[in-house]
The first five atom37 places (N, CA, C, CB, O) and aatype in JSON, in Angstrom:
{
  "aatype": [12, 15, 11, 15, 11, 14, 14, 11, 11, 11, 19, 19, 19, 16, 16, 14, 11, 11, 11, 0, 16, 14, 16, 0, 15, 1, 1, 1, 0, 0, 0, 14, 6, 15, 15, 1, 11, 6, 6, 10, 5, 13, 7, 1, 5, 2, 18, 10, 10, 12, 7, 0, 7, 0, 10, 10, 9, 0, 9, 7, 10, 19, 10, 12, 15, 7, 7, 0, 12, 14, 15, 14, 3, 19, 17, 3, 3, 15, 9, 9, 18, 15, 16, 1, 1, 16, 10, 9, 0, 14, 12, 19, 9, 10, 0, 7, 10, 9, 9, 6, 9, 19, 0, 9, 13, 11, 1, 0],
  "atom_mask": [
    [1, 1, 1, 1, 1],
    [1, 1, 1, 1, 1],
    [1, 1, 1, 1, 1],
    [1, 1, 1, 1, 1],
    [1, 1, 1, 1, 1],
    [1, 1, 1, 1, 1],
    [1, 1, 1, 1, 1],
    [1, 1, 1, 1, 1],
    [1, 1, 1, 1, 1],
    [1, 1, 1, 1, 1],
    [1, 1, 1, 1, 1],
    [1, 1, 1, 1, 1],
    [1, 1, 1, 1, 1],
    [1, 1, 1, 1, 1],
    [1, 1, 1, 1, 1],
    [1, 1, 1, 1, 1],
    [1, 1, 1, 1, 1],
    [1, 1, 1, 1, 1],
    [1, 1, 1, 1, 1],
    [1, 1, 1, 1, 1],
    [1, 1, 1, 1, 1],
    [1, 1, 1, 1, 1],
    [1, 1, 1, 1, 1],
    [1, 1, 1, 1, 1],
    [1, 1, 1, 1, 1],
    [1, 1, 1, 1, 1],
    [1, 1, 1, 1, 1],
    [1, 1, 1, 1, 1],
    [1, 1, 1, 1, 1],
    [1, 1, 1, 1, 1],
    [1, 1, 1, 1, 1],
    [1, 1, 1, 1, 1],
    [1, 1, 1, 1, 1],
    [1, 1, 1, 1, 1],
    [1, 1, 1, 1, 1],
    [1, 1, 1, 1, 1],
    [1, 1, 1, 1, 1],
    [1, 1, 1, 1, 1],
    [1, 1, 1, 1, 1],
    [1, 1, 1, 1, 1],
    [1, 1, 1, 1, 1],
    [1, 1, 1, 1, 1],
    [1, 1, 1, 0, 1],
    [1, 1, 1, 1, 1],
    [1, 1, 1, 1, 1],
    [1, 1, 1, 1, 1],
    [1, 1, 1, 1, 1],
    [1, 1, 1, 1, 1],
    [1, 1, 1, 1, 1],
    [1, 1, 1, 1, 1],
    [1, 1, 1, 0, 1],
    [1, 1, 1, 1, 1],
    [1, 1, 1, 0, 1],
    [1, 1, 1, 1, 1],
    [1, 1, 1, 1, 1],
    [1, 1, 1, 1, 1],
    [1, 1, 1, 1, 1],
    [1, 1, 1, 1, 1],
    [1, 1, 1, 1, 1],
    [1, 1, 1, 0, 1],
    [1, 1, 1, 1, 1],
    [1, 1, 1, 1, 1],
    [1, 1, 1, 1, 1],
    [1, 1, 1, 1, 1],
    [1, 1, 1, 1, 1],
    [1, 1, 1, 0, 1],
    [1, 1, 1, 0, 1],
    [1, 1, 1, 1, 1],
    [1, 1, 1, 1, 1],
    [1, 1, 1, 1, 1],
    [1, 1, 1, 1, 1],
    [1, 1, 1, 1, 1],
    [1, 1, 1, 1, 1],
    [1, 1, 1, 1, 1],
    [1, 1, 1, 1, 1],
    [1, 1, 1, 1, 1],
    [1, 1, 1, 1, 1],
    [1, 1, 1, 1, 1],
    [1, 1, 1, 1, 1],
    [1, 1, 1, 1, 1],
    [1, 1, 1, 1, 1],
    [1, 1, 1, 1, 1],
    [1, 1, 1, 1, 1],
    [1, 1, 1, 1, 1],
    [1, 1, 1, 1, 1],
    [1, 1, 1, 1, 1],
    [1, 1, 1, 1, 1],
    [1, 1, 1, 1, 1],
    [1, 1, 1, 1, 1],
    [1, 1, 1, 1, 1],
    [1, 1, 1, 1, 1],
    [1, 1, 1, 1, 1],
    [1, 1, 1, 1, 1],
    [1, 1, 1, 1, 1],
    [1, 1, 1, 1, 1],
    [1, 1, 1, 0, 1],
    [1, 1, 1, 1, 1],
    [1, 1, 1, 1, 1],
    [1, 1, 1, 1, 1],
    [1, 1, 1, 1, 1],
    [1, 1, 1, 1, 1],
    [1, 1, 1, 1, 1],
    [1, 1, 1, 1, 1],
    [1, 1, 1, 1, 1],
    [1, 1, 1, 1, 1],
    [1, 1, 1, 1, 1],
    [1, 1, 1, 1, 1],
    [1, 1, 1, 1, 1]
  ],
  "atom_positions": [
    [[16.13, -21.45, 78.94], [15.84, -21.07, 77.66], [16.87, -21.7, 76.13], [15.91, -19.48, 77.89], [18.08, -21.91, 76.3]],
    [[16.5, -21.84, 75.34], [17.46, -21.89, 74.33], [17.09, -20.95, 73.1], [17.61, -23.33, 73.92], [16.02, -20.46, 72.76]],
    [[18.43, -20.88, 72.52], [18.69, -19.52, 71.96], [18.21, -20.3, 70.36], [20.63, -18.73, 72.24], [18.67, -21.39, 70.02]],
    [[17.48, -19.72, 69.73], [17.0, -19.74, 68.32], [17.65, -18.91, 67.12], [15.69, -19.34, 68.4], [17.94, -17.73, 66.89]],
    [[17.7, -19.91, 66.58], [18.94, -19.08, 65.43], [18.16, -18.68, 64.45], [20.28, -20.04, 64.64], [17.55, -19.53, 63.8]],
    [[18.06, -17.51, 64.19], [17.58, -16.35, 63.19], [17.47, -17.29, 61.15], [19.29, -14.68, 63.38], [18.28, -17.86, 60.43]],
    [[16.4, -17.02, 61.07], [15.85, -17.87, 59.97], [17.11, -17.41, 58.87], [14.02, -17.45, 59.45], [17.56, -16.26, 58.89]],
    [[17.56, -18.31, 58.04], [18.55, -18.15, 56.92], [17.33, -16.64, 55.55], [18.91, -20.44, 56.05], [16.24, -16.17, 55.22]],
    [[18.81, -16.66, 55.37], [17.96, -15.66, 54.02], [18.14, -16.5, 52.74], [18.8, -13.87, 53.64], [19.1, -17.23, 52.52]],
    [[17.18, -16.31, 51.99], [16.92, -17.05, 51.0], [17.76, -16.18, 49.46], [15.15, -17.21, 51.04], [17.41, -15.1, 48.97]],
    [[18.58, -16.84, 49.13], [19.5, -16.01, 47.88], [18.71, -17.04, 46.49], [21.86, -16.31, 48.11], [18.66, -18.23, 46.19]],
    [[18.12, -15.57, 45.85], [17.77, -16.11, 44.49], [19.07, -15.56, 43.72], [16.2, -15.52, 43.84], [19.69, -14.52, 43.91]],
    [[19.35, -16.89, 42.53], [20.08, -16.55, 41.69], [19.57, -16.15, 39.99], [20.92, -17.56, 41.86], [18.7, -16.79, 39.39]],
    [[20.21, -15.14, 39.49], [19.45, -15.25, 37.88], [20.41, -15.25, 36.78], [18.43, -13.94, 37.5], [21.44, -14.57, 36.83]],
    [[20.19, -15.77, 36.08], [21.03, -15.76, 34.86], [20.74, -14.51, 33.82], [20.79, -17.14, 34.12], [19.77, -13.75, 33.88]],
    [[21.79, -14.49, 32.88], [21.88, -13.17, 31.97], [20.42, -13.67, 30.88], [23.81, -12.98, 30.96], [20.22, -14.88, 30.73]],
    [[19.84, -13.01, 30.43], [18.79, -13.56, 29.39], [19.12, -13.29, 28.54], [17.6, -13.3, 29.32], [19.44, -12.12, 28.33]],
    [[19.22, -14.55, 27.32], [19.63, -14.43, 25.85], [18.45, -13.7, 24.98], [19.95, -15.98, 25.23], [17.24, -13.83, 25.16]],
    [[19.11, -12.88, 23.98], [18.29, -12.39, 23.35], [17.5, -13.23, 22.43], [18.81, -11.5, 22.85], [18.22, -13.25, 21.43]],
    [[16.52, -13.9, 22.18], [15.91, -14.56, 21.32], [16.24, -14.41, 20.36], [14.94, -14.51, 21.27], [16.57, -13.27, 20.03]],
    [[16.31, -15.49, 19.44], [16.86, -15.82, 18.12], [15.95, -16.93, 17.41], [18.38, -16.34, 18.28], [15.96, -18.11, 17.77]],
    [[15.29, -16.5, 16.51], [14.59, -17.54, 15.63], [15.24, -18.73, 15.24], [14.23, -16.99, 14.46], [16.42, -18.9, 14.92]],
    [[14.09, -19.73, 15.33], [15.09, -20.86, 15.02], [15.5, -21.37, 13.71], [14.66, -21.93, 15.56], [15.58, -20.34, 13.03]],
    [[15.79, -22.26, 13.04], [16.73, -22.35, 11.71], [15.53, -22.22, 10.91], [17.76, -23.85, 11.37], [15.37, -21.35, 10.06]],
    [[14.31, -23.48, 11.34], [13.4, -23.83, 10.5], [12.62, -22.24, 10.14], [12.45, -25.07, 11.22], [12.23, -21.72, 9.1]],
    [[12.64, -21.79, 11.64], [11.36, -20.12, 11.38], [12.22, -19.35, 10.28], [11.13, -18.64, 13.23], [11.48, -18.69, 9.55]],
    [[13.75, -19.24, 9.91], [14.07, -18.7, 9.44], [14.25, -18.82, 7.82], [14.7, -18.59, 10.12], [14.34, -17.89, 7.01]],
    [[14.27, -20.39, 7.57], [13.96, -20.22, 6.49], [12.39, -20.38, 5.57], [14.82, -20.87, 6.2], [12.02, -20.17, 4.42]],
    [[11.85, -20.8, 6.69], [10.05, -19.99, 6.23], [9.8, -18.56, 5.73], [9.01, -19.85, 7.63], [9.02, -18.2, 4.85]],
    [[10.84, -17.6, 6.68], [10.21, -16.07, 6.54], [11.16, -15.31, 5.39], [10.29, -15.11, 8.2], [11.01, -14.17, 4.94]],
    [[12.55, -16.66, 4.93], [13.29, -16.03, 3.42], [12.48, -16.31, 2.1], [14.89, -16.79, 3.11], [13.07, -15.77, 1.16]],
    [[11.42, -16.93, 1.73], [10.81, -16.83, 0.65], [9.63, -15.98, 0.54], [10.57, -17.92, 0.34], [9.29, -15.63, -0.59]],
    [[8.94, -15.59, 1.6], [7.65, -14.29, 1.63], [8.8, -12.92, 1.52], [6.41, -14.22, 3.6], [8.24, -12.0, 0.92]],
    [[10.17, -12.58, 1.91], [10.35, -11.43, 1.89], [10.84, -11.16, 0.56], [11.07, -11.05, 2.9], [10.49, -10.16, -0.06]],
    [[11.69, -12.08, 0.08], [11.65, -12.23, -1.54], [11.05, -12.51, -2.26], [12.14, -12.71, -2.02], [11.44, -12.76, -3.41]],
    [[10.24, -12.54, -1.99], [8.77, -12.85, -3.18], [7.78, -11.68, -3.28], [7.64, -14.27, -2.62], [7.25, -11.13, -2.31]],
    [[7.61, -11.4, -4.47], [7.2, -10.2, -5.16], [5.47, -10.3, -4.6], [7.55, -10.3, -7.09], [4.63, -11.13, -4.96]],
    [[5.31, -9.29, -3.72], [3.68, -9.19, -3.38], [2.28, -8.75, -4.37], [3.66, -8.16, -2.33], [1.84, -7.64, -4.69]],
    [[2.03, -9.48, -4.53], [0.75, -9.28, -5.65], [-0.68, -8.37, -4.86], [0.11, -11.18, -6.19], [-0.95, -8.39, -3.66]],
    [[-1.43, -7.64, -5.94], [-2.5, -6.74, -5.19], [-3.61, -7.67, -5.35], [-2.84, -5.15, -5.83], [-3.8, -8.49, -6.25]],
    [[-4.42, -7.39, -4.16], [-5.81, -8.17, -3.77], [-6.3, -7.38, -4.93], [-6.68, -8.0, -2.05], [-6.28, -8.34, -5.69]],
    [[-6.64, -6.58, -5.54], [-7.72, -6.15, -7.35], [-6.43, -6.03, -8.5], [-8.88, -3.88, -7.35], [-5.21, -5.81, -8.5]],
    [[-7.43, -6.3, -9.36], [-6.56, -6.4, -10.6], [-7.06, -5.06, -10.88], [0.0, 0.0, 0.0], [-7.71, -4.31, -10.15]],
    [[-6.49, -4.82, -12.52], [-7.15, -3.78, -13.51], [-8.62, -3.77, -13.72], [-6.61, -3.96, -14.86], [-9.33, -2.79, -13.51]],
    [[-8.87, -4.46, -13.97], [-10.69, -4.25, -14.11], [-11.45, -4.22, -12.45], [-11.52, -5.97, -15.17], [-12.55, -3.66, -12.48]],
    [[-11.07, -4.7, -11.16], [-11.75, -3.96, -10.36], [-11.6, -2.71, -10.07], [-11.76, -4.39, -9.51], [-12.59, -2.01, -9.86]],
    [[-10.04, -2.1, -10.0], [-10.07, -0.96, -10.15], [-11.11, 0.33, -11.31], [-8.86, -1.08, -10.29], [-11.57, 1.47, -11.22]],
    [[-11.05, -0.47, -12.03], [-11.81, 0.26, -12.81], [-13.7, 0.46, -12.87], [-11.27, -0.26, -13.93], [-14.55, 1.32, -13.09]],
    [[-13.57, -0.79, -12.56], [-15.22, -0.92, -12.05], [-15.52, 0.12, -10.67], [-15.58, -2.8, -11.46], [-16.59, 0.72, -10.59]],
    [[-14.52, 0.24, -9.71], [-14.78, 0.82, -8.52], [-14.72, 1.99, -8.93], [-14.0, 0.54, -7.42], [-15.41, 2.73, -8.23]],
    [[-14.2, 2.52, -9.77], [-14.01, 4.3, -10.05], [-15.68, 4.47, -11.08], [0.0, 0.0, 0.0], [-16.38, 5.48, -11.12]],
    [[-15.89, 3.33, -11.68], [-17.29, 3.73, -12.67], [-17.97, 3.88, -11.14], [-18.17, 2.23, -14.1], [-17.99, 5.03, -10.7]],
    [[-18.49, 2.87, -10.33], [-19.14, 2.97, -9.21], [-19.12, 4.19, -8.34], [0.0, 0.0, 0.0], [-20.06, 4.8, -7.81]],
    [[-17.86, 4.4, -8.31], [-17.99, 6.08, -7.03], [-18.47, 6.64, -8.62], [-15.84, 7.22, -5.86], [-19.6, 7.1, -8.43]],
    [[-18.19, 6.78, -9.83], [-18.47, 8.23, -10.4], [-20.04, 8.36, -10.81], [-17.49, 8.54, -11.8], [-20.75, 9.33, -11.05]],
    [[-20.27, 6.82, -10.8], [-22.14, 6.56, -10.71], [-22.79, 7.77, -9.75], [-22.63, 4.74, -9.76], [-23.56, 8.66, -10.1]],
    [[-22.24, 7.51, -8.42], [-22.8, 7.78, -7.05], [-22.4, 9.62, -6.73], [-21.9, 6.51, -5.79], [-22.87, 10.41, -5.9]],
    [[-21.22, 9.81, -7.9], [-21.14, 10.81, -7.56], [-22.2, 11.93, -8.32], [-19.85, 10.95, -7.64], [-22.56, 13.05, -7.98]],
    [[-22.56, 10.97, -9.65], [-23.41, 11.57, -10.73], [-24.86, 11.51, -9.93], [-23.36, 10.64, -12.29], [-25.64, 12.45, -10.07]],
    [[-25.13, 10.6, -9.26], [-26.48, 10.9, -8.39], [-26.48, 11.91, -7.44], [0.0, 0.0, 0.0], [-27.45, 12.66, -7.56]],
    [[-25.8, 12.16, -6.64], [-25.74, 13.28, -5.82], [-26.29, 14.6, -6.62], [-24.25, 13.44, -5.33], [-27.28, 15.3, -6.43]],
    [[-25.27, 14.66, -7.58], [-25.23, 15.8, -8.22], [-26.37, 16.06, -8.96], [-24.19, 15.86, -8.96], [-26.51, 17.19, -9.43]],
    [[-27.25, 15.16, -9.15], [-28.45, 15.04, -9.72], [-29.52, 14.85, -8.6], [-28.41, 13.93, -10.71], [-30.69, 14.85, -8.99]],
    [[-29.3, 14.68, -7.21], [-30.57, 14.86, -6.55], [-30.19, 16.54, -5.99], [-30.92, 13.5, -5.19], [-31.06, 17.37, -5.72]],
    [[-28.6, 16.81, -5.9], [-29.19, 18.43, -5.79], [-29.56, 19.46, -6.88], [-28.24, 19.19, -5.14], [-30.16, 19.05, -7.87]],
    [[-29.25, 20.8, -6.76], [-29.35, 21.69, -7.43], [-31.25, 22.14, -7.5], [0.0, 0.0, 0.0], [-31.88, 21.33, -6.82]],
    [[-31.9, 22.92, -7.98], [-32.84, 23.21, -8.17], [-33.3, 24.15, -7.53], [0.0, 0.0, 0.0], [-34.34, 23.92, -6.9]],
    [[-32.79, 25.32, -7.46], [-32.67, 26.09, -6.42], [-34.24, 27.26, -6.86], [-30.85, 26.81, -6.38], [-34.68, 27.45, -7.99]],
    [[-34.72, 27.8, -5.67], [-36.55, 28.43, -6.33], [-35.83, 29.8, -6.83], [-38.31, 28.87, -4.71], [-34.67, 30.18, -6.66]],
    [[-36.73, 30.3, -7.38], [-36.38, 31.31, -8.32], [-36.73, 32.44, -7.19], [-37.27, 31.31, -9.91], [-35.96, 33.37, -6.94]],
    [[-37.57, 32.32, -6.76], [-37.87, 33.32, -5.47], [-38.38, 32.83, -4.48], [-38.7, 34.37, -5.66], [-39.42, 32.17, -4.43]],
    [[-37.09, 33.38, -2.89], [-37.0, 32.77, -1.79], [-38.75, 32.68, -1.18], [-35.84, 33.62, -0.88], [-39.11, 31.74, -0.49]],
    [[-39.52, 33.61, -1.5], [-40.84, 33.98, -0.92], [-42.08, 32.66, -2.17], [-41.09, 36.29, -1.2], [-43.31, 32.64, -2.19]],
    [[-41.45, 32.08, -2.71], [-42.58, 31.12, -3.3], [-42.08, 29.97, -3.33], [-43.13, 31.4, -4.65], [-40.97, 29.93, -3.86]],
    [[-42.57, 28.82, -2.9], [-42.72, 27.56, -2.57], [-43.58, 26.62, -3.66], [-43.32, 27.62, -1.24], [-44.78, 26.36, -3.76]],
    [[-42.28, 26.19, -4.51], [-42.69, 25.3, -5.98], [-42.69, 24.17, -5.53], [-41.72, 25.29, -7.33], [-41.69, 24.07, -4.82]],
    [[-43.63, 22.65, -5.55], [-43.39, 21.41, -5.34], [-43.31, 21.4, -6.69], [-44.28, 20.52, -4.53], [-44.54, 21.48, -6.78]],
    [[-43.01, 21.38, -7.7], [-42.84, 20.47, -8.6], [-41.03, 20.25, -8.89], [-43.76, 21.0, -9.88], [-40.32, 19.39, -9.42]],
    [[-40.81, 21.74, -8.08], [-38.88, 21.96, -8.2], [-38.92, 20.67, -7.16], [-37.8, 23.95, -7.38], [-38.9, 19.48, -7.48]],
    [[-38.97, 21.21, -5.94], [-38.4, 20.32, -4.78], [-38.81, 18.76, -5.11], [-39.08, 20.83, -3.2], [-37.99, 17.98, -4.64]],
    [[-39.84, 18.16, -5.78], [-40.5, 16.83, -5.55], [-40.41, 16.75, -7.11], [-42.13, 16.7, -4.68], [-41.52, 16.9, -7.64]],
    [[-39.24, 16.52, -8.1], [-39.39, 16.35, -9.06], [-38.66, 14.8, -9.35], [-39.05, 17.52, -9.67], [-37.82, 14.33, -8.58]],
    [[-39.14, 14.1, -10.61], [-39.17, 12.93, -10.75], [-37.37, 12.81, -10.68], [-40.09, 12.47, -12.11], [-36.88, 11.7, -10.43]],
    [[-36.35, 14.14, -10.94], [-35.3, 13.67, -11.03], [-34.56, 13.31, -9.71], [-34.71, 14.44, -11.79], [-33.67, 12.46, -9.63]],
    [[-34.96, 13.93, -8.86], [-34.51, 14.02, -7.6], [-35.12, 13.02, -7.12], [-34.67, 15.18, -6.92], [-34.24, 12.33, -6.62]],
    [[-36.11, 12.53, -6.97], [-36.68, 11.67, -6.17], [-36.79, 10.07, -6.77], [-37.99, 12.3, -5.87], [-37.31, 9.2, -6.07]],
    [[-36.32, 9.83, -7.95], [-36.58, 8.25, -8.91], [-35.34, 8.34, -9.57], [-38.05, 8.1, -10.23], [-34.51, 7.45, -9.39]],
    [[-35.15, 9.16, -10.19], [-33.68, 9.11, -10.85], [-32.54, 9.21, -10.08], [-33.48, 10.12, -11.77], [-31.91, 8.18, -10.33]],
    [[-32.1, 9.66, -9.52], [-31.11, 10.19, -8.95], [-30.4, 9.0, -8.03], [-31.6, 11.42, -8.22], [-29.28, 8.51, -8.15]],
    [[-31.67, 8.63, -6.87], [-31.51, 7.33, -5.93], [-31.7, 5.89, -6.93], [-32.86, 7.4, -4.59], [-31.81, 4.82, -6.33]],
    [[-31.72, 5.88, -7.91], [-31.8, 4.76, -9.42], [-30.25, 4.7, -9.36], [-32.59, 5.5, -11.32], [-29.77, 3.63, -9.01]],
    [[-29.57, 5.52, -9.61], [-28.32, 6.21, -9.86], [-27.19, 5.88, -9.07], [-28.49, 7.53, -9.74], [-26.11, 5.49, -9.5]],
    [[-27.52, 6.08, -7.79], [-26.78, 6.01, -6.67], [-26.43, 4.65, -6.05], [-27.41, 6.75, -5.8], [-25.33, 4.22, -5.72]],
    [[-27.92, 3.92, -5.96], [-28.06, 2.21, -6.17], [-27.49, 1.62, -7.11], [-29.33, 1.71, -6.39], [-27.46, 0.45, -6.72]],
    [[-27.04, 1.66, -8.08], [-26.63, 1.53, -9.25], [-25.11, 1.41, -8.94], [-27.12, 2.65, -10.18], [-24.48, 0.36, -8.9]],
    [[-24.54, 2.89, -8.7], [-22.82, 2.84, -8.15], [-22.69, 1.91, -7.06], [0.0, 0.0, 0.0], [-21.82, 1.04, -6.99]],
    [[-23.52, 2.1, -6.3], [-23.07, 1.03, -5.17], [-23.12, -0.45, -5.34], [-23.85, 1.21, -4.02], [-22.5, -1.26, -4.66]],
    [[-24.11, -0.78, -6.53], [-24.1, -1.95, -6.47], [-22.8, -2.44, -7.42], [-25.47, -2.41, -6.81], [-22.63, -3.66, -7.51]],
    [[-21.87, -1.55, -8.14], [-21.19, -1.74, -9.19], [-20.34, -1.83, -7.85], [-21.06, -0.75, -10.57], [-19.67, -2.86, -7.8]],
    [[-20.24, -1.13, -6.93], [-19.03, -1.08, -6.32], [-18.78, -2.4, -5.73], [-18.96, -0.02, -5.36], [-17.64, -2.87, -5.7]],
    [[-19.92, -3.1, -5.21], [-20.03, -4.08, -4.82], [-19.14, -5.77, -5.59], [-21.41, -3.88, -4.79], [-18.47, -6.72, -5.19]],
    [[-19.88, -5.1, -7.2], [-19.27, -6.49, -7.44], [-17.85, -6.46, -7.89], [-20.06, -7.25, -8.49], [-17.17, -7.37, -8.36]],
    [[-17.49, -4.95, -7.58], [-16.24, -4.5, -8.38], [-15.45, -5.46, -6.89], [-15.9, -2.27, -8.72], [-14.57, -6.31, -7.05]],
    [[-15.96, -5.1, -5.65], [-14.98, -5.61, -4.38], [-14.89, -6.87, -4.74], [-15.5, -5.49, -2.77], [-13.76, -7.3, -4.94]],
    [[-16.24, -7.95, -4.95], [-16.48, -9.19, -4.8], [-15.22, -9.99, -6.24], [-18.42, -9.37, -4.95], [-14.42, -10.93, -6.21]],
    [[-15.53, -9.24, -7.06], [-14.81, -9.75, -7.81], [-13.66, -10.45, -8.3], [-14.86, -9.36, -8.02], [-12.79, -9.6, -8.48]],
    [[-13.27, -11.46, -8.57], [-11.54, -12.05, -8.31], [-10.89, -11.44, -9.59], [-11.26, -14.11, -8.31], [-11.25, -11.27, -10.75]],
    [[-9.76, -11.19, -8.83], [-8.85, -11.16, -9.81], [-8.0, -11.56, -11.23], [-8.53, -11.19, -9.39], [-7.01, -10.9, -11.56]]
  ]
}
């Protein structure tokens, strides 16, 4: 019988990893962005319109609330289902929402 040699062990050699640094072209491209002044997405008119729209929505919600019953024992349909609550307030809220949409999509 012949003697068999034991298998050789594999040796893995690793090199220390270098810390990745950005290339020169990336450094040049990033420099102007950091020194450039950031511009806002919306202008003054956009913010004024957003405030007006939020104010209209709040006014509509106030119009829709209120009108407590004079007596807890009496149900008065004219107070609950008044024109102010069922027609005017929702229209004011919708107008506020439309103004908000216009304010967001308007170019600065």
